N, C-alpha and C positions, 0 to 999 in steps of 0.2 A: 617489281622484283623484290623478294624478301631480303631484308638486310639481317645479317647475323652479327652478333657480338665479336669483339676482339678475341675473347676467351673461346667462343665457339670455333672461330676460324683457326685458332691455335690448336684446338682439340681434333679437328678433322685432319690435321697434318699427321696425327699419331695413328689414325685408323679411318677406315671407311664405315661411317656410322650407319650406312644402309645394309651392312651385312651382319650375319650372326657369327659369333665366335665361341669356341669351347670355353668352358668356365674359367679354367686357368688363364688362358689368353685374355679373356674379358677383363679379369682382375689386373693383369699386367698392363693392359692398355689404360685403365683407369688411372694407374699409378703415374703414367706418363703425361696425363692432362695437367695444364696449369693449375696451380694451387691458389686458393684465396688467402687473405692475410689472417684468417682464423682457421682453426682446426675443423674442417668440414665434416659433417656426418656422411657416412657412406650407406646407401640404401638399396635394398633389393626389392624390386617391384614385380608384382605378379598380376596377370590377367587370367581369370578363371573361367571355365566353362559351364559353371552351375547355373541354376535358375535362381535369380536373385528374389523372385516373388514366392519362392517356396521356402518356408520357415525352417524346415528340416534340412535344407541344404546350406544353411549358414555355416561359414568356415571360420573358426577361431581356435586359439590355443596359445600355448606358451612354450618356450624352450630356452634352456641355458645357453649362453655363448661360451665356447671354450676360452676365448680371449677376452671376455667382457665386452661391454659396449662402448667403453671410453667415456661414458656420460656419468656425471655425479647425479645419483638419483636421490631426490628428497622424498622421504617416506612419512606418511601420516598413518598412525595406528589408532583405529576406534577401539578403545578398551577402557575399563575402569581401573586397571592396574597400570597407571601411568609411569610409575617409577621403574617398573620392570621393562616396559617397552623403551623408555628413554635409555635405560642402561644396555639394552640390546642394540642400540644404534638408531632408533627412530629419530626423526627430525622433529616430529610434532606427535603428541598423544594426548588422547582425552575422549570424551563421548559427547555429552550434552554441550559442553563449552565449544568443542570443535564444531559441532553441527550448527550451532548458533552462528559462529563466524562465517561458515560456509553459506548460510542462509542470507548472510549479510553481503555476500560477494567474494569473500576470501577463497582463494584456491591456489595458495602458494606451496604446492606439492606436486610430485609427478605420479607417484603410486599410493593408493590407500588400501591398507589391509584392516581386516575386522576380525574379532573373535566371533565364534558362532553365536554367543549370547548377545554380543553388541549388534549384530545384524538385524535383530528384531527391531531395534530402534533406528539403525542406519537406513532401513528401507524407506522411512519417511522422507528422506531427501534424494531418493533415486531420481526424481524429476530434475534435480540439479546436477548430480554427478554423473548420471547415465549419458546424456548428450555429450559430455566432455570426455567419455571413456574412462572415468575414474572411479566408477562404482565397483566395490569389491565383488568378487565372483568366485565361487568354489572351483569352476572349471580352470580358472587362471591361477589358482593357488593362493588367492589373496583373502580368502576366507579360511582361517586356520586358528587352532588354539595353541599351536606352537609358534608363538610370535617371534622369538629369536631366530628360528629357522627360516621363517617367512621373510623377515628383514634380510637376513643374510643371503638368501637366494635372490631377492630383488636387487639388492646393492651389488652383487657379485656380477650381475649382467644378464640376468634373465629377462627376455623380452616376450611381449605379447603381441599377438597379430589377430586382426580381425577383418573380415571382409566388409567393404563398403557396399552401397546400394548399386554400384555399377560393377560389382564383381571384381573389384581390385583390391590388392592388399600391398601395403608398403611396410617394410621392416627394416629398422636400423641395424646395420651389421658391423658398426665399428667406426673408426675415425680415419681421416686421410694420413694421419701420423702413424697409423698401424703399418706394419710391414705387409707386402702383398700375401705372404704365407699365412699371416694372422687373419687378414680379411678372407682368404679362401678357405680356411678351416671354418670360420664363422658362417660363411655363405653356404657351405656344404651342409652344416647342421640345420640352418633355417629352411633350405630347400627341402631337406628330408622331413622337417617337422611339418611344413605345409603340405607336402605330398601325402603323409600319413594322416592328415586331418581330412582327407577326402570323405565326404558324407556317404554313408552306407546306401542312401537312397539314390546316389548319382549313378546312372547307368548309361553306357555308351559315349562316344565322343572323347575329346580330350579334357581331362579335369584341369590341368594346368595348360593354358593356351599360349602364353608368352611369359618371358622373364627378362628383365633388364637390370643393369646395375649402374648406379650413378652416384655422384656426391652432390652436396647442397648447390654447388655452383657450376656443375658440369653437365654436359649432355649425357643421355644414356647410352650404354653399350649393350646391344641385344645379345642374349645368351642362346646358343644353338639348342634346338628342340630335343636333340639327342641326349642332352644332360638331364632332362626331366620327363622324356616320353614314357618312362616306366610307371609314372604315376597316372 
């Protein structure tokens, strides 16, 4: 017989985890779960119905969160204009020197932004940054010549999402310290962003097959399909 943790047993007192719930109710249920001693991240998880072997059906994108992510984002900017990047709020900035550190194993940042010109050089370390999800990309808004705007958008709570090989997506939508109303607003924006990222080549069936919300230390609460069936 499977044994569950004390935290899980406490959680199932708040809801039947085998059921699906309307979005608002799911967020309210999550708020009732026992909290950890740290401010847990709240995550929205998707299971998609696309073909993972079809390159044109890769799902990825970015979206701003109306209430931010609650996370301190460390930004590295690849640029020759280091003073400008640092003055705009970058935590680290540079080009050849930063690339040398990265090749030595340094990855003390959460998001990398690059100017168009710098990308010509940064591409040489794609094999290092790519697998870590840290490679600047025009589609995610991290290749830009407006560095101040790029930094501001990232630090204000813009999140990036990308489908994995099993057709799943996980997106942080806030912290347990957020109010249910703040989480709900963020969730609605992310749900809409993922829905609108449906590949044009996807035909028939359900694009979004399942969605659940959880925190770092909690079980997931399944969201009713009526909340995303329009996608």
